[in-house]
ModelCIF file with pLDDT and N, C-alpha, C, O atoms, coordinates in Angstrom:
data_MODEL
#
_entry.id   MODEL 
#
_entity.id                         1 
_entity.type                       polymer 
_entity.pdbx_number_of_molecules   1 
#
_entity_poly.entity_id                      1 
_entity_poly.type                           'polypeptide(L)' 
_entity_poly.nstd_linkage                   no 
_entity_poly.nstd_monomer                   no 
_entity_poly.pdbx_seq_one_letter_code       
;(UNK)(UNK)(UNK)(UNK)(UNK)(UNK)(UNK)(UNK)(UNK)(UNK)(UNK)(UNK)(UNK)(UNK)(UNK)(UNK)
(UNK)(UNK)(UNK)(UNK)(UNK)(UNK)(UNK)(UNK)(UNK)(UNK)(UNK)(UNK)(UNK)(UNK)(UNK)(UNK)
(UNK)(UNK)(UNK)(UNK)(UNK)
;
_entity_poly.pdbx_seq_one_letter_code_can   XXXXXXXXXXXXXXXXXXXXXXXXXXXXXXXXXXXXX 
_entity_poly.pdbx_strand_id                 A 
#
loop_
_entity_poly_seq.entity_id 
_entity_poly_seq.num 
_entity_poly_seq.mon_id 
_entity_poly_seq.hetero 
1 1  UNK n 
1 2  UNK n 
1 3  UNK n 
1 4  UNK n 
1 5  UNK n 
1 6  UNK n 
1 7  UNK n 
1 8  UNK n 
1 9  UNK n 
1 10 UNK n 
1 11 UNK n 
1 12 UNK n 
1 13 UNK n 
1 14 UNK n 
1 15 UNK n 
1 16 UNK n 
1 17 UNK n 
1 18 UNK n 
1 19 UNK n 
1 20 UNK n 
1 21 UNK n 
1 22 UNK n 
1 23 UNK n 
1 24 UNK n 
1 25 UNK n 
1 26 UNK n 
1 27 UNK n 
1 28 UNK n 
1 29 UNK n 
1 30 UNK n 
1 31 UNK n 
1 32 UNK n 
1 33 UNK n 
1 34 UNK n 
1 35 UNK n 
1 36 UNK n 
1 37 UNK n 
#
_struct_asym.id          A 
_struct_asym.entity_id   1 
#
loop_
_ma_qa_metric.id 
_ma_qa_metric.mode 
_ma_qa_metric.name 
_ma_qa_metric.software_group_id 
_ma_qa_metric.type 
1 global pLDDT . pLDDT 
2 local  pLDDT . pLDDT 
#
_ma_qa_metric_global.metric_id      1 
_ma_qa_metric_global.metric_value   89.49 
_ma_qa_metric_global.model_id       1 
_ma_qa_metric_global.ordinal_id     1 
#
loop_
_ma_qa_metric_local.label_asym_id 
_ma_qa_metric_local.label_comp_id 
_ma_qa_metric_local.label_seq_id 
_ma_qa_metric_local.metric_id 
_ma_qa_metric_local.metric_value 
_ma_qa_metric_local.model_id 
_ma_qa_metric_local.ordinal_id 
A UNK 1  2 92.00 1 1  
A UNK 2  2 96.00 1 2  
A UNK 3  2 97.00 1 3  
A UNK 4  2 97.00 1 4  
A UNK 5  2 97.00 1 5  
A UNK 6  2 96.00 1 6  
A UNK 7  2 95.00 1 7  
A UNK 8  2 93.00 1 8  
A UNK 9  2 95.00 1 9  
A UNK 10 2 95.00 1 10 
A UNK 11 2 96.00 1 11 
A UNK 12 2 96.00 1 12 
A UNK 13 2 94.00 1 13 
A UNK 14 2 95.00 1 14 
A UNK 15 2 96.00 1 15 
A UNK 16 2 94.00 1 16 
A UNK 17 2 95.00 1 17 
A UNK 18 2 90.00 1 18 
A UNK 19 2 94.00 1 19 
A UNK 20 2 94.00 1 20 
A UNK 21 2 94.00 1 21 
A UNK 22 2 96.00 1 22 
A UNK 23 2 96.00 1 23 
A UNK 24 2 96.00 1 24 
A UNK 25 2 96.00 1 25 
A UNK 26 2 95.00 1 26 
A UNK 27 2 93.00 1 27 
A UNK 28 2 92.00 1 28 
A UNK 29 2 89.00 1 29 
A UNK 30 2 88.00 1 30 
A UNK 31 2 86.00 1 31 
A UNK 32 2 80.00 1 32 
A UNK 33 2 80.00 1 33 
A UNK 34 2 64.00 1 34 
A UNK 35 2 57.00 1 35 
A UNK 36 2 57.00 1 36 
A UNK 37 2 55.00 1 37 
#
loop_
_atom_site.group_PDB 
_atom_site.id 
_atom_site.type_symbol 
_atom_site.label_atom_id 
_atom_site.label_alt_id 
_atom_site.label_comp_id 
_atom_site.label_asym_id 
_atom_site.label_entity_id 
_atom_site.label_seq_id 
_atom_site.pdbx_PDB_ins_code 
_atom_site.Cartn_x 
_atom_site.Cartn_y 
_atom_site.Cartn_z 
_atom_site.occupancy 
_atom_site.B_iso_or_equiv 
_atom_site.pdbx_formal_charge 
_atom_site.auth_seq_id 
_atom_site.auth_comp_id 
_atom_site.auth_asym_id 
_atom_site.auth_atom_id 
_atom_site.pdbx_PDB_model_num 
ATOM 1   N N  . UNK A 1 1  ? -10.527 7.740  7.083   1.00 92.00 ? 1  UNK A N  1 
ATOM 2   C CA . UNK A 1 1  ? -9.060  7.016  7.205   1.00 92.00 ? 1  UNK A CA 1 
ATOM 3   C C  . UNK A 1 1  ? -9.176  6.100  6.378   1.00 92.00 ? 1  UNK A C  1 
ATOM 4   O O  . UNK A 1 1  ? -9.949  5.142  6.410   1.00 92.00 ? 1  UNK A O  1 
ATOM 5   N N  . UNK A 1 2  ? -7.908  6.551  5.119   1.00 96.00 ? 2  UNK A N  1 
ATOM 6   C CA . UNK A 1 2  ? -7.642  5.359  4.314   1.00 96.00 ? 2  UNK A CA 1 
ATOM 7   C C  . UNK A 1 2  ? -6.592  4.790  4.500   1.00 96.00 ? 2  UNK A C  1 
ATOM 8   O O  . UNK A 1 2  ? -5.791  5.390  5.216   1.00 96.00 ? 2  UNK A O  1 
ATOM 9   N N  . UNK A 1 3  ? -6.230  3.600  4.011   1.00 97.00 ? 3  UNK A N  1 
ATOM 10  C CA . UNK A 1 3  ? -5.273  2.687  3.816   1.00 97.00 ? 3  UNK A CA 1 
ATOM 11  C C  . UNK A 1 3  ? -4.437  2.252  2.647   1.00 97.00 ? 3  UNK A C  1 
ATOM 12  O O  . UNK A 1 3  ? -5.157  1.669  1.836   1.00 97.00 ? 3  UNK A O  1 
ATOM 13  N N  . UNK A 1 4  ? -3.682  2.292  2.413   1.00 97.00 ? 4  UNK A N  1 
ATOM 14  C CA . UNK A 1 4  ? -2.709  2.264  1.170   1.00 97.00 ? 4  UNK A CA 1 
ATOM 15  C C  . UNK A 1 4  ? -2.061  0.926  1.675   1.00 97.00 ? 4  UNK A C  1 
ATOM 16  O O  . UNK A 1 4  ? -1.257  0.908  2.607   1.00 97.00 ? 4  UNK A O  1 
ATOM 17  N N  . UNK A 1 5  ? -2.552  -0.422 0.850   1.00 97.00 ? 5  UNK A N  1 
ATOM 18  C CA . UNK A 1 5  ? -2.053  -1.619 0.943   1.00 97.00 ? 5  UNK A CA 1 
ATOM 19  C C  . UNK A 1 5  ? -1.345  -2.285 0.003   1.00 97.00 ? 5  UNK A C  1 
ATOM 20  O O  . UNK A 1 5  ? -1.926  -2.344 -1.080  1.00 97.00 ? 5  UNK A O  1 
ATOM 21  N N  . UNK A 1 6  ? 0.086   -2.991 0.070   1.00 96.00 ? 6  UNK A N  1 
ATOM 22  C CA . UNK A 1 6  ? 0.742   -3.707 -0.962  1.00 96.00 ? 6  UNK A CA 1 
ATOM 23  C C  . UNK A 1 6  ? -0.007  -4.722 -1.394  1.00 96.00 ? 6  UNK A C  1 
ATOM 24  O O  . UNK A 1 6  ? -0.446  -5.587 -0.636  1.00 96.00 ? 6  UNK A O  1 
ATOM 25  N N  . UNK A 1 7  ? -0.261  -4.686 -2.976  1.00 95.00 ? 7  UNK A N  1 
ATOM 26  C CA . UNK A 1 7  ? -0.737  -5.728 -3.343  1.00 95.00 ? 7  UNK A CA 1 
ATOM 27  C C  . UNK A 1 7  ? 0.301   -7.206 -3.383  1.00 95.00 ? 7  UNK A C  1 
ATOM 28  O O  . UNK A 1 7  ? -0.092  -8.267 -3.867  1.00 95.00 ? 7  UNK A O  1 
ATOM 29  N N  . UNK A 1 8  ? 1.164   -7.077 -2.998  1.00 93.00 ? 8  UNK A N  1 
ATOM 30  C CA . UNK A 1 8  ? 2.127   -8.310 -3.289  1.00 93.00 ? 8  UNK A CA 1 
ATOM 31  C C  . UNK A 1 8  ? 1.837   -8.926 -2.197  1.00 93.00 ? 8  UNK A C  1 
ATOM 32  O O  . UNK A 1 8  ? 1.175   -9.963 -2.143  1.00 93.00 ? 8  UNK A O  1 
ATOM 33  N N  . UNK A 1 9  ? 2.439   -8.174 -1.005  1.00 95.00 ? 9  UNK A N  1 
ATOM 34  C CA . UNK A 1 9  ? 2.554   -8.876 0.472   1.00 95.00 ? 9  UNK A CA 1 
ATOM 35  C C  . UNK A 1 9  ? 1.492   -8.465 1.337   1.00 95.00 ? 9  UNK A C  1 
ATOM 36  O O  . UNK A 1 9  ? 1.281   -9.043 2.403   1.00 95.00 ? 9  UNK A O  1 
ATOM 37  N N  . UNK A 1 10 ? 0.876   -7.585 0.972   1.00 95.00 ? 10 UNK A N  1 
ATOM 38  C CA . UNK A 1 10 ? -0.801  -7.262 1.907   1.00 95.00 ? 10 UNK A CA 1 
ATOM 39  C C  . UNK A 1 10 ? -0.659  -6.744 3.105   1.00 95.00 ? 10 UNK A C  1 
ATOM 40  O O  . UNK A 1 10 ? -1.451  -6.858 4.041   1.00 95.00 ? 10 UNK A O  1 
ATOM 41  N N  . UNK A 1 11 ? 0.816   -5.904 3.082   1.00 96.00 ? 11 UNK A N  1 
ATOM 42  C CA . UNK A 1 11 ? 1.314   -5.236 4.075   1.00 96.00 ? 11 UNK A CA 1 
ATOM 43  C C  . UNK A 1 11 ? 0.759   -3.647 4.048   1.00 96.00 ? 11 UNK A C  1 
ATOM 44  O O  . UNK A 1 11 ? 0.708   -2.994 3.006   1.00 96.00 ? 11 UNK A O  1 
ATOM 45  N N  . UNK A 1 12 ? 0.387   -3.178 5.249   1.00 96.00 ? 12 UNK A N  1 
ATOM 46  C CA . UNK A 1 12 ? 0.073   -1.774 4.936   1.00 96.00 ? 12 UNK A CA 1 
ATOM 47  C C  . UNK A 1 12 ? 1.337   -0.438 4.963   1.00 96.00 ? 12 UNK A C  1 
ATOM 48  O O  . UNK A 1 12 ? 1.956   0.085  5.890   1.00 96.00 ? 12 UNK A O  1 
ATOM 49  N N  . UNK A 1 13 ? 1.337   -0.281 3.850   1.00 94.00 ? 13 UNK A N  1 
ATOM 50  C CA . UNK A 1 13 ? 2.248   0.779  3.155   1.00 94.00 ? 13 UNK A CA 1 
ATOM 51  C C  . UNK A 1 13 ? 1.900   2.142  4.005   1.00 94.00 ? 13 UNK A C  1 
ATOM 52  O O  . UNK A 1 13 ? 2.925   2.628  4.482   1.00 94.00 ? 13 UNK A O  1 
ATOM 53  N N  . UNK A 1 14 ? 0.891   2.763  4.263   1.00 95.00 ? 14 UNK A N  1 
ATOM 54  C CA . UNK A 1 14 ? 0.852   4.196  4.573   1.00 95.00 ? 14 UNK A CA 1 
ATOM 55  C C  . UNK A 1 14 ? -0.882  4.389  4.843   1.00 95.00 ? 14 UNK A C  1 
ATOM 56  O O  . UNK A 1 14 ? -1.663  3.507  4.486   1.00 95.00 ? 14 UNK A O  1 
ATOM 57  N N  . UNK A 1 15 ? -1.318  5.579  5.473   1.00 96.00 ? 15 UNK A N  1 
ATOM 58  C CA . UNK A 1 15 ? -2.641  6.075  5.954   1.00 96.00 ? 15 UNK A CA 1 
ATOM 59  C C  . UNK A 1 15 ? -2.548  7.171  5.250   1.00 96.00 ? 15 UNK A C  1 
ATOM 60  O O  . UNK A 1 15 ? -1.466  7.600  4.850   1.00 96.00 ? 15 UNK A O  1 
ATOM 61  N N  . UNK A 1 16 ? -3.692  7.745  5.024   1.00 94.00 ? 16 UNK A N  1 
ATOM 62  C CA . UNK A 1 16 ? -4.301  8.964  4.051   1.00 94.00 ? 16 UNK A CA 1 
ATOM 63  C C  . UNK A 1 16 ? -5.544  9.666  4.901   1.00 94.00 ? 16 UNK A C  1 
ATOM 64  O O  . UNK A 1 16 ? -6.292  9.002  5.619   1.00 94.00 ? 16 UNK A O  1 
ATOM 65  N N  . UNK A 1 17 ? -5.634  10.779 4.759   1.00 95.00 ? 17 UNK A N  1 
ATOM 66  C CA . UNK A 1 17 ? -7.088  11.448 5.116   1.00 95.00 ? 17 UNK A CA 1 
ATOM 67  C C  . UNK A 1 17 ? -7.913  11.210 4.381   1.00 95.00 ? 17 UNK A C  1 
ATOM 68  O O  . UNK A 1 17 ? -7.804  11.338 3.162   1.00 95.00 ? 17 UNK A O  1 
ATOM 69  N N  . UNK A 1 18 ? -8.907  10.813 4.978   1.00 90.00 ? 18 UNK A N  1 
ATOM 70  C CA . UNK A 1 18 ? -10.322 10.653 3.531   1.00 90.00 ? 18 UNK A CA 1 
ATOM 71  C C  . UNK A 1 18 ? -11.483 10.635 4.491   1.00 90.00 ? 18 UNK A C  1 
ATOM 72  O O  . UNK A 1 18 ? -11.453 10.104 5.602   1.00 90.00 ? 18 UNK A O  1 
ATOM 73  N N  . UNK A 1 19 ? -12.327 11.156 4.052   1.00 94.00 ? 19 UNK A N  1 
ATOM 74  C CA . UNK A 1 19 ? -13.618 11.263 4.649   1.00 94.00 ? 19 UNK A CA 1 
ATOM 75  C C  . UNK A 1 19 ? -14.541 10.241 4.688   1.00 94.00 ? 19 UNK A C  1 
ATOM 76  O O  . UNK A 1 19 ? -15.573 10.463 5.320   1.00 94.00 ? 19 UNK A O  1 
ATOM 77  N N  . UNK A 1 20 ? -14.380 9.014  4.075   1.00 94.00 ? 20 UNK A N  1 
ATOM 78  C CA . UNK A 1 20 ? -14.840 7.681  4.613   1.00 94.00 ? 20 UNK A CA 1 
ATOM 79  C C  . UNK A 1 20 ? -13.546 6.833  4.496   1.00 94.00 ? 20 UNK A C  1 
ATOM 80  O O  . UNK A 1 20 ? -12.475 7.246  4.052   1.00 94.00 ? 20 UNK A O  1 
ATOM 81  N N  . UNK A 1 21 ? -13.885 5.192  5.104   1.00 94.00 ? 21 UNK A N  1 
ATOM 82  C CA . UNK A 1 21 ? -13.196 4.508  5.185   1.00 94.00 ? 21 UNK A CA 1 
ATOM 83  C C  . UNK A 1 21 ? -12.672 3.615  3.845   1.00 94.00 ? 21 UNK A C  1 
ATOM 84  O O  . UNK A 1 21 ? -13.441 2.748  3.429   1.00 94.00 ? 21 UNK A O  1 
ATOM 85  N N  . UNK A 1 22 ? -11.326 3.820  3.139   1.00 96.00 ? 22 UNK A N  1 
ATOM 86  C CA . UNK A 1 22 ? -11.483 2.988  1.912   1.00 96.00 ? 22 UNK A CA 1 
ATOM 87  C C  . UNK A 1 22 ? -9.930  2.737  1.775   1.00 96.00 ? 22 UNK A C  1 
ATOM 88  O O  . UNK A 1 22 ? -9.023  3.375  2.311   1.00 96.00 ? 22 UNK A O  1 
ATOM 89  N N  . UNK A 1 23 ? -9.853  1.736  0.992   1.00 96.00 ? 23 UNK A N  1 
ATOM 90  C CA . UNK A 1 23 ? -8.684  0.898  0.830   1.00 96.00 ? 23 UNK A CA 1 
ATOM 91  C C  . UNK A 1 23 ? -7.817  1.342  -0.651  1.00 96.00 ? 23 UNK A C  1 
ATOM 92  O O  . UNK A 1 23 ? -8.412  1.205  -1.720  1.00 96.00 ? 23 UNK A O  1 
ATOM 93  N N  . UNK A 1 24 ? -6.963  1.661  -0.641  1.00 96.00 ? 24 UNK A N  1 
ATOM 94  C CA . UNK A 1 24 ? -6.138  1.821  -2.075  1.00 96.00 ? 24 UNK A CA 1 
ATOM 95  C C  . UNK A 1 24 ? -4.861  0.739  -2.005  1.00 96.00 ? 24 UNK A C  1 
ATOM 96  O O  . UNK A 1 24 ? -4.092  0.575  -1.058  1.00 96.00 ? 24 UNK A O  1 
ATOM 97  N N  . UNK A 1 25 ? -4.872  0.066  -3.271  1.00 96.00 ? 25 UNK A N  1 
ATOM 98  C CA . UNK A 1 25 ? -3.691  -0.898 -3.312  1.00 96.00 ? 25 UNK A CA 1 
ATOM 99  C C  . UNK A 1 25 ? -2.638  -0.243 -4.385  1.00 96.00 ? 25 UNK A C  1 
ATOM 100 O O  . UNK A 1 25 ? -2.886  0.531  -5.309  1.00 96.00 ? 25 UNK A O  1 
ATOM 101 N N  . UNK A 1 26 ? -1.516  -0.741 -4.015  1.00 95.00 ? 26 UNK A N  1 
ATOM 102 C CA . UNK A 1 26 ? -0.060  -0.052 -4.584  1.00 95.00 ? 26 UNK A CA 1 
ATOM 103 C C  . UNK A 1 26 ? 0.840   -0.865 -4.402  1.00 95.00 ? 26 UNK A C  1 
ATOM 104 O O  . UNK A 1 26 ? 0.467   -1.971 -4.012  1.00 95.00 ? 26 UNK A O  1 
ATOM 105 N N  . UNK A 1 27 ? 2.031   -0.693 -4.564  1.00 93.00 ? 27 UNK A N  1 
ATOM 106 C CA . UNK A 1 27 ? 3.239   -1.471 -4.135  1.00 93.00 ? 27 UNK A CA 1 
ATOM 107 C C  . UNK A 1 27 ? 4.005   -0.843 -2.970  1.00 93.00 ? 27 UNK A C  1 
ATOM 108 O O  . UNK A 1 27 ? 3.995   0.381  -2.839  1.00 93.00 ? 27 UNK A O  1 
ATOM 109 N N  . UNK A 1 28 ? 4.738   -1.716 -2.030  1.00 92.00 ? 28 UNK A N  1 
ATOM 110 C CA . UNK A 1 28 ? 5.670   -0.934 -1.321  1.00 92.00 ? 28 UNK A CA 1 
ATOM 111 C C  . UNK A 1 28 ? 7.085   -0.868 -1.554  1.00 92.00 ? 28 UNK A C  1 
ATOM 112 O O  . UNK A 1 28 ? 7.505   -1.710 -2.347  1.00 92.00 ? 28 UNK A O  1 
ATOM 113 N N  . UNK A 1 29 ? 7.750   -0.242 -1.164  1.00 89.00 ? 29 UNK A N  1 
ATOM 114 C CA . UNK A 1 29 ? 9.347   -0.115 -1.551  1.00 89.00 ? 29 UNK A CA 1 
ATOM 115 C C  . UNK A 1 29 ? 9.921   -1.763 -1.609  1.00 89.00 ? 29 UNK A C  1 
ATOM 116 O O  . UNK A 1 29 ? 10.674  -2.084 -2.529  1.00 89.00 ? 29 UNK A O  1 
ATOM 117 N N  . UNK A 1 30 ? 9.585   -2.584 -0.755  1.00 88.00 ? 30 UNK A N  1 
ATOM 118 C CA . UNK A 1 30 ? 10.178  -3.652 -0.562  1.00 88.00 ? 30 UNK A CA 1 
ATOM 119 C C  . UNK A 1 30 ? 9.836   -4.349 -1.527  1.00 88.00 ? 30 UNK A C  1 
ATOM 120 O O  . UNK A 1 30 ? 10.733  -4.734 -2.277  1.00 88.00 ? 30 UNK A O  1 
ATOM 121 N N  . UNK A 1 31 ? 8.389   -4.745 -1.824  1.00 86.00 ? 31 UNK A N  1 
ATOM 122 C CA . UNK A 1 31 ? 8.513   -5.175 -3.299  1.00 86.00 ? 31 UNK A CA 1 
ATOM 123 C C  . UNK A 1 31 ? 8.717   -4.921 -4.773  1.00 86.00 ? 31 UNK A C  1 
ATOM 124 O O  . UNK A 1 31 ? 8.776   -5.614 -5.788  1.00 86.00 ? 31 UNK A O  1 
ATOM 125 N N  . UNK A 1 32 ? 8.809   -3.520 -4.442  1.00 80.00 ? 32 UNK A N  1 
ATOM 126 C CA . UNK A 1 32 ? 9.176   -3.006 -5.486  1.00 80.00 ? 32 UNK A CA 1 
ATOM 127 C C  . UNK A 1 32 ? 10.861  -3.024 -5.917  1.00 80.00 ? 32 UNK A C  1 
ATOM 128 O O  . UNK A 1 32 ? 11.248  -2.890 -7.078  1.00 80.00 ? 32 UNK A O  1 
ATOM 129 N N  . UNK A 1 33 ? 11.567  -3.176 -4.987  1.00 80.00 ? 33 UNK A N  1 
ATOM 130 C CA . UNK A 1 33 ? 13.043  -3.620 -5.094  1.00 80.00 ? 33 UNK A CA 1 
ATOM 131 C C  . UNK A 1 33 ? 13.074  -4.913 -5.571  1.00 80.00 ? 33 UNK A C  1 
ATOM 132 O O  . UNK A 1 33 ? 13.915  -5.096 -6.450  1.00 80.00 ? 33 UNK A O  1 
ATOM 133 N N  . UNK A 1 34 ? 12.322  -5.985 -5.212  1.00 64.00 ? 34 UNK A N  1 
ATOM 134 C CA . UNK A 1 34 ? 12.628  -7.304 -5.174  1.00 64.00 ? 34 UNK A CA 1 
ATOM 135 C C  . UNK A 1 34 ? 12.523  -7.573 -6.708  1.00 64.00 ? 34 UNK A C  1 
ATOM 136 O O  . UNK A 1 34 ? 13.252  -8.395 -7.263  1.00 64.00 ? 34 UNK A O  1 
ATOM 137 N N  . UNK A 1 35 ? 11.528  -6.799 -7.401  1.00 57.00 ? 35 UNK A N  1 
ATOM 138 C CA . UNK A 1 35 ? 11.371  -6.954 -8.852  1.00 57.00 ? 35 UNK A CA 1 
ATOM 139 C C  . UNK A 1 35 ? 12.614  -6.539 -9.800  1.00 57.00 ? 35 UNK A C  1 
ATOM 140 O O  . UNK A 1 35 ? 13.157  -7.357 -10.542 1.00 57.00 ? 35 UNK A O  1 
ATOM 141 N N  . UNK A 1 36 ? 12.917  -5.502 -9.726  1.00 57.00 ? 36 UNK A N  1 
ATOM 142 C CA . UNK A 1 36 ? 14.322  -5.265 -10.210 1.00 57.00 ? 36 UNK A CA 1 
ATOM 143 C C  . UNK A 1 36 ? 15.507  -5.996 -10.103 1.00 57.00 ? 36 UNK A C  1 
ATOM 144 O O  . UNK A 1 36 ? 16.432  -5.821 -10.896 1.00 57.00 ? 36 UNK A O  1 
ATOM 145 N N  . UNK A 1 37 ? 15.557  -6.829 -9.155  1.00 55.00 ? 37 UNK A N  1 
ATOM 146 C CA . UNK A 1 37 ? 16.938  -7.642 -9.155  1.00 55.00 ? 37 UNK A CA 1 
ATOM 147 C C  . UNK A 1 37 ? 16.397  -8.803 -10.025 1.00 55.00 ? 37 UNK A C  1 
ATOM 148 O O  . UNK A 1 37 ? 17.132  -9.744 -10.324 1.00 55.00 ? 37 UNK A O  1 
#
């Protein structure tokens, strides 16, 4: 089981199937929206 974590707010964005436990970093829609304004 893998987890996608937001780099900005450290919130969990999503889970994905993976052979080993891993963490990927991205940006959640909330933090992406804040940057546009």
